[in-house]
MIPA-151291 format. One record per residue (C-alpha): z, y, x. Coordinates in steps of 0.05 Angstrom, whole numbers, padded with zeros to 5 digits, always signed. Each point is the difference from the previous one (the first is absolute). Layout:
<nodes>
ZYX/...
</nodes>
This chain:
<nodes>
+01397+01950+02763/-00014-00050+00051/+00038+00046+00050/+00074-00023-00015/-00011-00080+00006/-00039+00021+00070/+00062+00039+00025/+00049-00042-00030/-00044-00063+00046/-00003+00048+00067/+00078-00002+00000/+00004-00067-00015/-00046-00018+00063/+00031+00059+00043/+00069-00039+00021/+00049+00046-00010/+00069-00021-00004/+00037+00001-00062/+00065+00034+00006/+00059-00043+00017/+00047-00015-00061/+00055+00040-00006/+00067-00044+00037/+00048-00010-00038/+00066+00039+00006/+00064-00016+00037/+00049-00037-00019/+00045+00043-00001/-00037+00059-00033/-00022-00054-00057/+00048+00004-00038/+00004+00063-00018/-00086+00000-00011/+00017-00047-00050/+00044+00046-00045/-00056+00043-00004/-00042+00004-00061/-00053+00022+00049/-00012-00062+00045/+00025-00044-00051/-00059+00023-00043/-00049-00002+00079/+00030-00072-00006/-00026-00013-00059/+00056-00001-00049/-00023+00059-00039/+00058+00020-00064/+00070-00047-00016/-00013-00040-00063/+00016+00039-00072/+00064-00018-00018/+00012-00002-00077/+00044+00065+00000/-00025+00039-00058/+00036+00075+00053/-00047+00011+00057/-00022+00052+00032/-00007+00030+00078/+00038+00050+00033/+00019+00000+00074/+00026-00059+00035/+00066+00043+00011/+00074-00018-00023/+00016+00011-00070/+00046+00047+00021/-00055+00052+00018/+00011-00023+00086/-00054-00033+00041/+00009-00063+00013/-00002-00037+00067/-00070-00030-00009/-00030+00058-00013/+00025+00029+00070/-00033-00062+00031/-00063+00019-00032/-00006+00074+00017/+00014-00026+00072/-00060-00045+00004/-00051+00043-00034/-00022+00046-00053/-00042-00034-00032/+00074-00035-00045/+00027+00052-00018/-00057+00011-00050/+00002-00066-00021/+00077+00010-00015/-00015+00028-00061/-00042-00066-00030/+00072-00029+00011/+00013-00032-00078/+00066-00008-00017/+00030-00043-00063/+00054+00029-00049/+00040-00042-00035/+00008+00006-00071/+00036-00057-00033/+00069+00015-00030/+00053-00025+00039/+00059-00040-00035/+00052+00047-00030/+00052-00001+00061/+00073+00040-00021/+00057+00023+00057/+00048+00035-00027/-00001+00028+00071/-00071+00030-00005/-00011+00009-00077/+00043+00069+00005/-00030+00066-00043/+00015+00074+00005/+00074+00010+00001/+00014-00081+00015/-00013-00019-00062/-00036-00077-00014/-00077+00022-00001/-00015-00063-00040/+00014-00027-00072/+00000-00078-00015/-00026-00005-00062/-00056-00027-00041/-00008+00054-00052/-00004+00077+00000/+00036+00005-00064/+00063-00003+00018/+00002+00069+00051/+00026+00056-00026/-00010+00071+00034/+00063+00011+00049/-00035-00069+00030/-00062+00026+00015/-00040+00004+00067/+00017-00067+00025/-00063-00052+00008/-00005-00070-00039/-00037-00064+00034/-00048-00046-00038/-00042-00049+00034/-00080+00009-00001/-00003-00063-00053/+00061+00037-00040/-00051+00066-00009/-00063-00044-00013/+00037-00044-00049/+00029+00072-00044/-00057+00035+00015/-00060-00054-00010/-00056+00049-00010/+00008+00027+00073/+00043+00052+00039/-00012+00059+00014/-00039+00029+00066/+00054+00054+00023/+00048-00057-00015/-00030-00049+00043/-00021+00045+00050/+00087+00011+00016/+00009-00083-00014/-00043-00001+00065/+00007+00055+00040/+00079-00015-00010/-00008-00083+00006/+00055+00006-00064/-00011-00005-00080/+00048+00051-00011/+00000+00072-00043/+00050+00044-00005/+00048+00010-00069/-00028+00088-00011/+00036+00040-00054/-00071+00016-00025/-00010-00065-00019/+00064-00010-00027/-00021+00054-00042/-00054-00035-00019/+00026-00061-00025/+00059+00030-00040/-00052+00037-00029/-00026-00061-00026/+00053-00046-00013/+00033+00054-00041/-00054-00004-00048/+00008-00071-00013/+00086+00005+00002/+00016+00065-00025/+00073-00005+00008/-00006+00007+00078/+00015+00059+00029/-00039+00036+00055/-00004+00063+00045/-00073+00012-00043/-00005+00061-00053/-00069-00026-00024/-00017-00070-00016/-00073-00019+00005/-00049-00061-00024/-00059+00017+00035/+00001+00039+00076/-00055+00017+00044/+00023-00004+00078/-00021+00049+00046/+00019+00038+00068/-00033+00002+00061/-00028-00050+00040/+00045-00063+00021/+00057+00025-00026/+00021-00064-00040/-00032-00012-00060/-00036-00055+00009/+00061-00026+00023/+00045+00011-00061/-00048-00018-00048/+00008-00075+00033/+00062+00001+00006/+00004+00027-00079/-00039-00064-00015/+00041-00042+00047/+00066+00029-00040/-00034-00003-00081/-00024-00079+00016/+00066-00020+00028/+00030+00033-00067/-00046-00053-00034/-00052+00067-00025/-00074-00012-00012/-00031+00025+00055/-00076+00026-00008/-00008+00023+00079/-00066+00023+00029/+00019+00013+00082/-00075+00009+00005/-00023+00054-00045/-00064+00026+00026/-00039-00071-00005/-00002+00009-00066/-00044+00042+00011/-00044-00022+00063/-00040-00070+00014/-00029-00050-00046/-00037+00005-00064/-00006+00049-00060/-00042-00002-00058/+00004+00046-00058/+00028-00014-00065/-00043+00001-00060/+00054+00001-00043/+00060+00053+00029/-00055+00030+00049/+00048-00001+00059/-00024-00043+00063/+00032-00073+00007/+00024-00023+00073/+00009-00072-00007/+00017-00022+00060/+00047+00043+00008/+00027-00016-00070/+00009-00078+00021/+00033+00020+00061/+00054+00051-00045/+00020-00074-00044/+00005-00034+00062/+00052+00043+00037/+00046+00010-00072/-00002-00063-00008/+00029-00026+00077/+00064+00027-00010/+00010+00006-00085/-00033-00078-00024/+00074-00020-00018/+00010+00057-00041/-00061+00011-00023/-00005-00072-00032/+00062+00016-00048/-00028+00067-00024/-00042-00006-00062/-00066+00034-00023/+00003+00052-00043/-00071+00026-00010/-00056-00063-00027/-00058+00052-00004/-00060-00030+00030/-00010+00028+00073/-00076+00021+00019/-00038-00038+00058/-00041+00049+00043/-00035-00022+00066/+00025-00048+00041/+00004+00014+00077/-00078-00011+00019/-00019-00031-00052/-00006+00039-00062/+00020-00007-00069/+00010-00064-00034/-00049-00035-00044/+00011-00025-00075/+00064+00039+00009/+00038+00074-00003/+00074-00008-00010/+00052-00056+00010/+00063-00019-00044/+00066+00002+00022/+00035-00056-00051/+00066+00007-00031/+00052-00021+00035/-00016+00026+00066/+00041+00033+00059/-00019+00058+00046/-00012-00066+00058/-00064-00018-00045/-00025+00066-00011/-00004+00014+00080/-00024-00084+00010/-00051+00021-00050/-00029+00070+00038/+00010-00042+00073/-00036-00065-00020/-00057+00033-00045/-00028+00058+00041/-00038+00033-00059/+00076+00013-00036/+00028+00021+00068/+00003+00083-00023/+00013-00011-00060/+00068-00041+00014/+00014+00053+00050/-00006+00053-00060/+00035-00043-00045/+00049-00020+00043/+00024+00078+00005/+00004+00004-00078/+00046-00064-00003/+00050+00019+00057/+00022+00061-00040/+00014-00044-00061/+00044-00038+00049/+00067-00002-00029/+00046-00046+00030/-00007+00021+00074/-00004+00066+00028/-00065+00019+00026/-00024+00039+00062/-00065+00022+00021/-00008+00027+00071/-00060+00018+00031/-00009+00028+00070/-00047+00035+00030/+00004+00032-00071/-00051+00060+00023/-00055-00049+00005/-00013+00000-00075/-00006+00072-00005/-00071+00010+00042/-00065-00038+00008/-00011-00072+00012/-00042-00041+00044/-00049+00005-00049/-00060+00029-00018/-00047+00005-00063/-00073+00008+00012/-00021+00061-00036/-00080+00004+00023/-00037-00045+00043/+00024+00042+00066/+00064+00028-00020/+00069-00040-00032/+00068+00038-00022/+00070-00022+00025/+00041-00034-00054/+00072+00033-00014/+00056-00054+00007/+00016+00023-00081/-00063-00038-00012/+00013-00073+00030/+00029-00037-00064/+00062-00025+00043/+00027+00071+00019/-00008+00032-00065/+00040-00048-00029/+00059+00003+00048/-00004+00066+00034/+00035+00046-00066/+00065+00019-00002/+00008+00026-00066/+00039-00060-00028/+00073-00016-00017/-00007-00061+00063/+00028+00000+00082/-00050+00016+00038/-00010+00028+00067/-00051+00021+00049/+00004+00011+00069/-00048+00048+00026/-00032-00019+00070/-00010+00052+00047/-00040-00055+00053/-00054-00022-00043/-00037+00080+00013/-00010+00004-00067/+00018+00073+00007/+00050+00065-00041/-00011-00010-00073/+00035+00055-00056/+00065-00002-00018/-00025-00016-00077/-00012-00060+00005/-00042-00026-00061/+00038-00063-00043/+00063+00020+00032/+00056+00044-00022/+00016+00055+00035/+00069-00008+00026/-00013-00070+00020/-00014+00024+00082/+00048-00024+00036/+00006+00023+00069/+00024-00041+00051/+00039+00024+00069/-00011-00015+00068/+00049-00027+00039/+00078+00039-00006/+00027+00014+00076/+00060-00039-00030/-00065-00059-00010/-00037+00007+00070/+00073-00003+00029/+00009-00070-00038/-00088-00017+00017/+00015+00017+00079/+00061-00056-00003/-00040-00043-00025/-00047+00008+00063/+00036-00011+00045/+00032-00062-00036/-00077-00016+00005/-00013+00020+00073/-00053+00046-00013/+00040+00053+00031/+00046-00011+00062/+00066-00014-00014/+00025+00050+00068/-00039+00053-00015/+00019+00006-00081/+00034+00073+00003/+00010+00043-00078/-00048+00050+00045/-00053-00045+00002/+00004-00034-00063/+00000+00074-00039/-00064+00017+00044/-00026-00061-00028/+00012+00028-00077/-00019+00065+00022/-00059-00017+00028/-00033-00040-00050/+00039+00037-00066/+00028-00062-00027/-00074-00037-00007/+00021-00075+00006/-00053-00026+00048/-00009+00059+00051/+00078-00012+00004/-00012-00071+00017/-00052+00028+00046/+00040+00038+00042/+00064-00038+00007/-00049-00042+00047/+00003+00069+00042/+00081-00005+00003/
</nodes>
């Protein structure tokens, strides 16, 4: 223990001169060294201040087209230590959509056709006008779909930096199906009209985007749409309690969020629709507060509107689940305006939830989604209401059987990937947005993208940057 301090004193008294400090580099070399990240660290600079951008990563410090930059070559000449440091170079990718700009010389699709259509609704399109893009600003999308936009749609908007969607023939078939239900006089090419549809298909084929476009169209037509962009949220997170009256599990946190989302766009219309059921609503346990003392139900007075009903569930956490269930019954009785139920991630309602019920001291039982009161009220398609549910294969739910409970056997509709004609329009759009270089664009190359991705939308967008 005493040896170490004795050695230190001996070294201090020995008069050994310290190594001289490194001299500053010459002026001719200083500019090159300052550009080196390793030299900046040695001088105490560290990493640059973090930016506020949302997309950040680490790549080699090379040109976006894959050519090494001049700074890289200089760094290699200075020494071998700088090469590994280039891997830590931070980049920033802008993702904010740019204001839409139009140039007749650039906005050209396949065969010289216009690439964009100037309209504020999807209702004016016929099948002969398909495979064209429609522009909306992000604020316009959020105004029409305040519940939220699908993740795939937001990814497309960020990477193309433009909030445009392509009108596909498969979407027009879906739109015309529900349009003909409301107005049978409209003639369409569809043979079978379905009030309940389950959109299924490969991953990234556009199911969620088509559902969002359908909701956008229906709301511009004046319909009352109950839109759920993330059905998985109904089965994950928050509190859950077993209801002693229904023997189902109440999720008051999700129930309050459901009511708030439904009110965002439909508030004015709901103030005009009267309630038609005036039976008392049972009270359950509130979010983290237990049961309400001295009351087990709440009355809805005569003359109440659907807006009053929803406000009751929002302001009273004990009544939120009961109001969500009552709202489902009330919406099926509305005749003054068409009502559409649009559920994304619908397949998450046919598997187990995130909740577990204790069985013994050391074991728990997973709770199925159908045991949740809110899911149980809205999952079934065995009714006469218009309803469309879209499967989401990006939520890791797993493969479900062909015949689903509470769903008609002919309700499933396979949504296709891009066709060759649609892929050509998509690649022209990516060239317009400078994802594909115009000088490198050719029919051979965009067809390679299509066949390599097999018409998968997200894979085509990823491969486009390599043209």
